[in-house]
N, C-alpha and C positions, 0 to 999 in steps of 0.2 A: 127577680122582680123587685122584692122587699129593699133589697140593697140598693139597686137603683133608684128607687121613689126615696131612700134617706138621704143619698146624694145629692138628687135634685135640690130636696129641701136644704139641706145643708149650703152647697152652691148659692142657695138667694139667698140665705139668711146673712151669710158673710159678704155678700154684694157682689163676689167674684173677682177678689183680690187677684187671684193669679198667681204664676212663681214671677217671682220682680229681681231674681238673685240667683247666682250659683250656691250650690249647698257647701254648708261650712266644710272645709278641709279639701277642696276640689281643687286639682293642680291643671294649669293651662299651659300649652308652650305656643309661643309667636316665632316660628323660624322661617329664616328666608330661602326661597328657593328660585333664584335669579342666574344659577349659573350653572347651567347643565355640562356636567361633563361625560356621562355614560347614558345611554338608553337601551334597556332590555327589552326587547318584544318578548310576548309570552300569553298569547294566542289573541283571545278578545281584551286582556289588557297591555299595557305597554307600562313598564316601570322605569322610571328616570331619577336617576341621582342627581341633586342640585344643590351648590350650596352646602355639600356634606350632609343634607336630607335629604327623603325620600318621599316621593308620591307616586301616584299611578294615573294613568288617565284608559276609560274601560270605551271601547270604539263601539260597543253595541248600547248603551245609552247615555254617551256622550259625558260621565262623571269624572269628577277628580277627587280622590282619594289621598290623605296623608298618611304616613306612617312616622310615629317617635315613640319617646319613651313615655307619654303620657298615656298612649292607646295600645301599644301593641308591642314595639321594639324594647330591647334590652339595655342599651347603649345609646352614647350620641356618636357624632363627626364619622360619617359613614365614608372609609377611602375605595372600596370598588363594593361592586354586584356583580351578578350573573345568573342567567336563566337556566336552571339543569330541566329540560325539555320531560326526559325519562319520568325523573321523581317528582315533576309539577311543583319544584320548590325554588325561591329565589334567595341566592348564597349572598349573604352581606357580611362584607370584612368592615371591624372598624379599625379606626387610627391605632386604638390601644390593643389591636389584634383580636379583639374580641370575635367570636362569630355568631351569626343569627342566619336559621331557616327560616323563611316566609311562605305559607303556601297561597292557595288562591283564593283561602277564605279567609285571610289575615291575620291565620293564628301563626304564633311564632314558636320555634323550638331553640333553646338557644344552647353553643357548644362550647364551654366557657372553657376547656381544659388547657389549650393553647394558652388563653389570656392570662390563666393562674399559674401556669407552668414558669417556675423560675428556671431562667438560661443566660447563661454569662454573652452568649451572641444576641446581636440583632434581630429581633424576630420580625422586624417590618415585612408585612406582604406586599409586594409587587404586582401582582396579575392572577386571575385566576383560569384554568382552562377547564373545561367541562367537555368529559366524554363518557354517555352512557349515564349511569347513576352516579358515577369519581367526577371528583373536582381535583385536579391539581394547581395548589398554592405556592407559587414561588415566591420565596422569601430570602432576606439577606444572609440566609447560612445555608439554604437548600430547596427541600421540595417537601410541603406535605400532603399527604394523600387524603381525601376527604371524601367517606361511602356518607352520600347527600341521603340515601335512603334508609338508611340507618340513624343517622346524625351522629356519626361518631369520625373520631380520627383513627385511621385503620393501618398509617404507615409515615415515619419521618425521615427521611433520605437527607442525613447532614453532612453537605458534601463539602463544608468550609469554604465556600464560594457563595457570591452575592449572583443569585439568578434570577434575570429578569423577567421572563415567560419562558412556560414548557409546553411543548406537543407529543402526543401521543400517537407514532406511526409504525406502522407494519410491528408490532410487536416489540417497538424499543419505546422509551422517553426521553427526548433531545430537550437540553436545558440550555437558556443561552444566558452565556455568563459574562455579556459584553465584552469588553477588553481580552479577557482570556478564551475569548473564543466560543465553542458550544463542545457541550459534553454529551454523552450517550450510553444510554444503559439497557441490557437485554432484560425486559421483563422477566425473563425465565430463570434470569439469577437471581442472587439474595443480594437485590442494591440497597439494604440496610449496610452492607459492607462496603463503602466507596472506594474501594481496589478494584469494584466490579465495573465502576462508571469508565469511560475511556476519552479521550480527545477524538472527537470527530472532525472539528475544522479551528483552524486558526481565524476565521473571518471573526471579524469586531462585529458583534451584532446584539440585540435587545429583544428584537422580535421573533417568533417563532410559530407557525401556522400549517394544519396539517387541514385540505381538504380536498375533495375531489380529485383523491389519490396522489396529492402532491405534497411534499413538504418543502414551505417555503422561510426563508429567513431572510429579515430586513433591519438596515438602520438607515435613521435619515439618509438618503443619498445614493442607497443603492440596495434591490432585492434580487435574491440569490434562490436558484431552485437545485434542491439534489436529485440528482441523478446517480446512476451506477457508477459515473465517473467519478463522483464528487459533487463538490457544489459550484455550479457557474451563475456567472453573472446573468441575469435575462432584461433587466430593467433598470435606468436611473431615473430617480424621484427623489423630492426632498417632501416629507409629510412630519406632521405634530402629532397624529393621533391614528389609530387602528380599530377596526370591529369585523369582526366573521360571526355573520348569522347566518342559516339558512343556507349555508356552502357559499353563501358571498361575500369574497375578502373584500374592503375598503381602504385604502391608504388614503388619508387627507390631510388637508390643510385648511385654513380660511379660504384659500382663492381657487383651491383644485380639489379634486377628487380622483384617485385610480379604483377603477373597479376592475377586479380579478373574477370573471363570470368561465372561463373556461380554459382548458390547456395551452391557450395562446396567449399573445401580449395583451396587459390589462386596457381596458377601455378608460381614455384621460377626459374629464369631465370639467371645463372653465365654466367655474361658478361665478365667479367673479364679486361675491356677496360682501365677502372682508371679515365675515362674523362668525362662520360655522367653526365649532370647536369640535363635533363630531357628527358623523352621518351613519345612520343603521339601517339596512333592508330588512321588512318585515313581509315577510313570503304570505303569512294570514292575510295579510291586509292590503297584498301587493301595494306597497308603498315604501318610503322611505322617510326616517324620521330623523329631525335635525333640530338646532335651536335659531330663534328668531334675533334679530340684530338687540332684541330688548331683554332678551334672556330667556322668553317664553317657548315653550315646546310647539311644531307643528309640524305635519306631514306635508311631504313632497311626490311628483311624481317627476319622472326626469326622461326627457325624450329629446335627441338631437341636442345635446346640451343644454337644453333649456330646462331650468327647474319650475314646475307649474304648483302652487300652494294649494292644498287642498284643506287640512282642515287647519288653522290658526289659532294661535292666542290661549295656546292653552297652558294655564299655570293655576297654583292655588293662591290666595291674597295673602302678602306677608310683606314685609320689610324689604329690603333692598338688601342687608347685610347681617351678620349677627352678631355684630358689633354693638355694644351697649355700655361704653366707659361712662355714661352720663344719662341719668333718667330724671323727669319732676313729673308727677301727675297735678295739672291745674284746669280748670273751665272743662271737667269731663273728658280732659285731650290727656294721652301720656305723651310727651313730648322726650326727644332722646336725640344724642347723637354719639359718634362712634367711639370717642376716645382716641388711645394710642400713644400720647406723648405725657412721658414723666421723666423727671429726672434718675429714674431706677432704670428705665425700659424705655426705648424709642421704638414704637411696633411700627409706624409709618402705614397705618391702615387708611383706606381710602377715604377720602371728607362724606360725610354723610348726616343730613339730619334728617330726621325721619316724625311723623306724629300718627297717631293710634286714636282713633273714635270712631262710636260707633258701627265698631266691628269692620273699620275700613283703613287701609295704612295710606298714608299719603308719605310719598318720596319729595322732600325738596330740591329743586334743580341743583345738579352738581358736572353740570358740563362746561363750569366757567374757567376752567384752566388757563385756559388761552387768554381767556378775558382779563382775570386778574395777576397770571404772570407768576404763579407759585405751581407748585407741586399739587396741590388740594389733598392735603394727608392730615390727620390726627385733627380734627375739631372735636375739643375738649368738653366744653360747655355751652349754655344758652341760657337766655330767658329772651322773655314775652313783651311789650309794651302794656303795662297796665289798663291803656285806654282802648287798645284793640289786639287780641289775643293771637291776632293771624299776621301779625308785625313782630317778627323774631330776627334777635341777634345771636351769633354764633361765632366763638373765640376758639382759639387755640393755638396751632404751632406758627402761624403764618397773619395773622390780625385778626380782623374782626369783619364778618360775612353779616350782610343784612337782608332780609327776604320779607318778603310782602304777598301772602297768600300761595306761600309755597314758590315762588318766583324771586329769583337772584334782583337785588336793587343796588348795593352797592357795596364794593369791597375798602374797608377803614387802611390805611398805612402810612408809613413813614410821609409818604407823597402827598395826603391829604386830611391829615391829621396830626395830633401832637405823639402818636404812638412812635416807638424808636427801635429801630433794627437790634436784637439780641445777641449780635454774632459783629465782631469787628469789620468784619470784609462787608457789612450791608447785605444779608444775603437774602432775598424776598421771601424767602421760606422758613426765616426766623425771627418772626414780631411776635415773641407769647406773649398772648392775652390768655391766659390758661383761668380766668377769674372773671364772670359777667354777672352783674344784678342791680335790674330797675329798683328804684324805691319808687313811693307813693308818688311824687310828684310828676315822675313820668322819665327822669333824668336815667341815662344809662352810666353805672360805675364798671369802671374795669382796672384790673390790676395786669402790669407790663414789666415782665420779669426780664431779668438779666439787660435792662435799659439803664442809659449813661445818666437819665435825669426825668424818667416818666415813672412813680412806682405807680400812684393812684391818679385814674383820669377820669373825667365826668363829661358825657353827654347830654348835654341837657335837651329840653322836649323841642327848642328852638332851633336845633342843629349846632350851636355853639359848644366850643370845648372849652373845661376850664380844667386846669394840672393841680392837683392836691401832692404835688411829692413830696416826699418826706425824708429825713436822712436816717431815720431808723429801719428804713426799710433799704438800706444801703449793703457792700457786703464790703470786704476786704479788699476789691478788686475795682472800687468806683461804679460798681452796676447795681442795681437792684437787684434782691433777692430772686434766688434762681428756679425756683418753683414754687411760687406764690398760686394758690389755688383755692377751690371750693368756698366761694365766696356766700356768704348769706347775710341775710337783714333779721333780725331780732324782732321781738315785742318791745323794746326798748329805743328800736329807730338805731341801733349801732350793727357796723357791718363787722362780720368776724372772718377769717380766713385764715390759712395756714401756709406754713414753707414746708414744703416735704422734700428736704435736700439735708444730704447726710452733713454737708457743713456746717448748717444750723438749724435743725430740726427746731421749729417753733410755732407759736401761733399768736393771732393779732385781733383786736379791736379796734376800729376807726370810728369816732364820733363824727359825723357829716358837719354836726352844727358849730363844731368851734375846731375842727382838723386836728383834734387829738389822738394818739395815738397809743395804745397800751400794746407793750410786749410781753410775752410770755417765753424765755428762752430756754428757764429751767426748770425742772421739774421736782419737786421734792412734792410727797404725800405725806397725810398727816400725824405719819409715824416718826417722820423726819429722815425716812430713807430717801436717796438720790436716783432717780431714776434716769436711764440715758437711752433712751429710745433714738432710733437713727433715722426713721421716720416718721414725722406726722401728718397722716393721711387724709383724714377729714374734720369736719366740725359740724355740730349738730345741737338744735335748742328743744329742750323739754318743754309740756307744757305747763311745768312751774317755775320756768324762767331757768334752770340750770342748763350750763354749756356743756356738752359732752364732746372730747377730743378721743378720737381714734388714732392709737399710734402702733407700733409694731410690737410695743410691751402690754397691750392691753388697753380697755378704754379708760379716760380719766376723766372725772367730774369737778367743774368750776361753778359752786353753789350762787344762787342768786343772789344771796344778800353779799358775797366778798366782791361782786364784779365791779361795783364802783370803788374799789380799794387800790387800784393802780395793778402796776405790774408784778412780776415774781411772787406773785400770790403761792399759798399750799395749795395743792390738788388734791381732791378726794378719790383715793383708789379704794371703790368700795367695796366694803368686810361684809362677807357671806357668811354665818355661823354655821359651823357643823353640824350642829344639833346632833351631837354623838354623847351627851353627857360632859362634856369637856367647855373651857370657855373659850376654844379657839376658834378660828375664823379665816377664810382663804380669801383674798382677792379677786373680784370681780373678773374671770377671763384673763386670769395673770398670763402674760406670754404669748397670748393669742394676737395674731397680726391684724388688726382690725383695718378695714379697707372702706368702710361705708356705715353710716349709722340713718337709720330713719324712726321718727317716733308716730307710732298709731292714735287712733282716736282713746284708747284706752292707757294713754301716757306710758304704753309699754315702749320697750327699746328693741329695735332690730338692727342686729350687726352683722355685714356681711364681714367676710375674712379673706385672708388668702392661705388657700389651701385647707380651711377648714370648715367649709360649707358656711351657713347662717344661725344664727341665734337668735331667740326672743326671749326677752328678759321681763319680769313683772314690771308692774309701774312702782312698786315700792324696791325695785332693784335687788331684790331677796333672793327669788326664786326663778331658774333656767324651766322655763314653760316649754320649749323647743328648743330641740339643737337639727337642723335637717341638713342631713348630706347625700351626695349623690348613691351611696351606698344603702342610706336606708329609706330614702325619699323620691319623689321625682324631679327632683331639685338636678338641672343640667349639669352641672359642675360643682367642683367645692371651692372655687376661685370666683368670688362675688365680687363684680367690680362696682356697683351701683344698686340701689333700691329707691324705690316709690311707690306710694301708697295712695290707692283711691279711698280717701278718708269716707266717700258716702257708703260702699259696698263693704270698706275692707280688704278688697283685694291688693294683694302684695307682689309687687313687679320686682324680680332681680335679673338684673344685668349681669350675665356670667361669662366667662372666655369660651363658650360652647353657644350662646346663643340667651334669648330672653323666655322665661318661664315666669307665672303668678301663683301665689296660694291664696285660695279663699280664706280669710282668718277670722276671727268669731271676735274683731274690735271693729268699731267705726266710729265716725263724728258724730259728735252729739249736739242735740236741741237744747236750748236753753227753757223752751217749755215742751210739753210733751200732750199730742189729743188726738183724736180721731186721722186730721188731716197729714200729719208727717209721723207718724208711725205706723207702719205694720210688718206683718208676717209673711213668712215663704218657707216651703211651699203651702198655698192655701189655696185648695182645701187639702190636707192630708192623704193620701190616696192608702188602698190596704197595700202594695208593694212599695212603698216607700219606708225606708229603714235608717236614714239619715237623722241631720240635726235640723229639728226645724228655728228659724231666726226670726226672731224680733228686732226690729231696725229702727233708729229714728229717735231713741231713748235721751234721755241725759246723763250727764256724767254720774256715774255711783248708784244708778236706779236701784232701788228696792222695786224686784218684779215678782210678782204671786199670779201662777195660771190656775182658775179657779174653775168649777164648774157651775152651769147653772145654777145650783142651789147651794152653790158658794164654798164649796168645799174646796181646799187648798190641796193640790195635786204635784204642784212644785214651785220651788222659789229659789231665790237667788239674787243675786247683784250684777247689774251689765259691766261689760267691758266697753269702757266709753260709751258710744251708743248703742250696743248689741248684747241680747241677752240670745243664748241660746236653749233650748230642751229638748231630750232625745223621745218626747212623746209617752213618757212612763209615768208614773205616779212617783211618791216618795218611796214606796217599796218596790221600785224596779219592775213593776208590772203594767203591760201596755194599757195606756187608758180606753175605755170602751167609746164608741161611735157617739159623735154629739159636738157640739159647739162649746169651746172653751174661751171664756174672758181673761184677758191679759190687764193685772191690774199693777200700777205701777206707784210708786210713794217717791219724792223727789227726795235731796239730801236735807232740806227744808222742812220735809213732811210732808206735802201738799199729794193729795192721793187723786186718782181718778179709773177710770177703764180707759185704755186707749184704742185696743183693739181687739176681734174674734177669731178664734182658728176653728175652722172645721176640720175634724178628724173622722175618717170613714175606714173601718174594719171589716 
């Protein structure tokens, strides 16, 4: 009772500030679940593989639960799932051949032996067959026998052939080898010796099934049944997916499904839906599970060929795709598009513009392929009208798309604007506009790569276009530079962008007031060493006005004081002292392929890389604060394509080739003045079971912070990171402080002091 009384008093004292942000160090994933490829009924739960991610639907309480690297799983990008009923485990196979077992309570056991095993053969897993507590994994070299109950690989049958699927039937293992027919092995023999495996059929099949004492083989077009006389054709059908659950075999396509329920011929059901990617029977709930046309999960009943929906619209909220080649955070909103086009790689990603705000995703209209007359792929950049943040323009492979409130408004192309085709044959799929940026007046500036005479264009707020074409931006083929991108507007009113192309790796500044362009095509550091990058990937401005350039040889910096001195300047390759008693220093992240740069509220630099994760470098550029890899953190991938920061909270978003995730950092935006209205602490009150960091946010840059008791005794002090200060709830001797109300005292860099908030601690 005493503890409750203290808690009540403290709550009243701090006026119930409450938790207003995630704890420092927290990771969050934002994954897509819009493309269902496998469904596995598992009693009261239904597990769903969608967009290479996993979620479940509980048929009892109607709840949806997601599983990912942040909360349960060991890896990313799931290729196959299968439910082992006898062991009550979901088998999860990842693209990289890592294996997880997930039980009904959400606990995971990782089986990493296959993933870690060095082999010269292709280890790709093509299918999972479950019988009892054993699973057989069909791979590109043979079959793995997985003991699900004991969570171990018990045998490896290296057949030297690609195995598409496996079936266990009457004491034999049958393996579908595609064009090489069907192999079979007696389970009483030593099947580790491939000489015991015999050719059973020359039929070219990819799917094998054992159920109801029948052994079936199928390839799109033909279904075979094995009898004592051999393999006989029993049905002709064309299918794109197969499912076998509760002794009900389904072969299906978007329009049709053939259901094998007995020894007779299959039942043909004409759906006419045109969107089904899978159909699975669930005996426990006496229904079928499938995908809706919008990618969501639903259950249906089937009677006389009629599909009747039961439970519909089941789906976790999330983006449409796991593509985040471009991120921008503003207006309490994360703006994103998929990316996909670059001089070094054309990924042909589906066009997508997505926003995330107030915990909800908005997918912009993307069904305009017939309207705009192009393939709708590879949108690589976007910006919003400063007068209306819901008025968004996006550019990429095929011109500029205009949206208002998420709906398509207009497509800008050579037929209705000065934009030019980027190929001699005037392909509508190649109108390269890879850089866009609004200025404060509401003019949209864009870069038109590989154009004959339209390198820089301006769309004014009145709808009129103006060309600012410049010969400096032309290549030897009389076209504009091949890959102009990453357009930013700095604090001086200068536009900056890069040309990420091996023919002329370079970066540029453009002054819109006088149409002057400074070009930087040579890279010489302060030691006189000439650097030879083959790619200039990105550009950013820090809070001191310095310009940072990301290249494949590391980050380079153009100091603020040198920017007005014209082209071909000496670039700084920051030297970091070794502090080992010598005078030696190393260049900052030398040789690291930098793909994106963001600067947080504390003027620290976040560098995303190709294959080397993400780095956080201190404000003075001398200290590596963090190096996140997928192996030492919850980062989804070591390939970072984009970074954006919510300066108000310090949340850092990473767009990776495995999807979007974020990390709650300890730096946020600053305030000019600090008072009780704009500074707060969280969590507040701090309850007895809380062991994380206590965060004070809303401070000024480099604020001196002291945590003091009601009697004025200092228990902790330090300097803010941007607008954030963190405290571990302990005093200067490392002891957890007693219950009570603690004052947050601050002083600005100019020495102005004050109490800005209070923190209640209950132990």
